[in-house]
C-alpha positions in Angstrom: 57.1 20.1 70.2 55.1 18.6 67.4 52.2 16.2 66.7 53.7 12.8 66.2 52.7 10.2 63.6 51.3 8.0 66.4 49.1 10.8 67.5 47.9 11.4 64.0 47.0 7.7 63.7 45.1 7.9 67.0 43.1 10.9 65.6 42.3 9.0 62.4 41.2 5.9 64.4 39.1 8.0 66.7 37.0 9.2 63.7 36.5 5.7 62.4 39.6 4.7 60.5 40.2 1.0 60.8 43.6 0.8 59.0 45.8 3.8 58.6 48.9 3.7 56.4 52.1 5.3 57.6 52.0 7.8 54.7 48.5 8.9 55.7 49.6 9.4 59.3 52.7 11.2 58.3 50.8 13.5 56.0 48.2 14.3 58.7 50.9 15.0 61.2 52.8 17.3 58.9 49.6 19.2 58.0 48.5 19.6 61.6 52.0 20.8 62.6 52.1 23.4 59.8 48.6 24.6 60.8 49.5 24.8 64.5 52.7 26.6 63.7 50.9 29.2 61.6 48.3 29.8 64.3 51.0 30.1 67.0 53.0 32.6 65.0 49.9 34.8 64.4 48.9 34.5 68.1 52.4 35.7 69.2 52.3 38.5 66.7 48.9 39.6 68.1 50.2 39.5 71.7 53.2 41.6 70.8 51.0 44.1 69.0 49.1 44.4 72.2 52.4 45.0 74.0 52.0 41.8 76.0 54.5 39.0 76.6 51.7 36.6 77.4 49.8 34.9 74.6 46.2 34.7 75.7 43.4 32.5 74.6 41.9 35.4 72.7 45.1 35.7 70.6 44.8 32.1 69.6 41.1 32.4 68.8 41.8 35.5 66.6 44.7 33.8 64.9 42.5 31.0 63.6 
């Protein structure tokens, strides 16, 4: 699962962008996906360190 280019365009429009180029939407989507992957990986590592299989909200918060 990843953030699509269309979702990135919606985000840019929601903060006031009138016209968004495909390259801008692609760049935002790639950046957000990389950031989300990094947080998810850290959150899973924290859960495993706590000897849990369930990733909790606190793990995600700490991973940020």
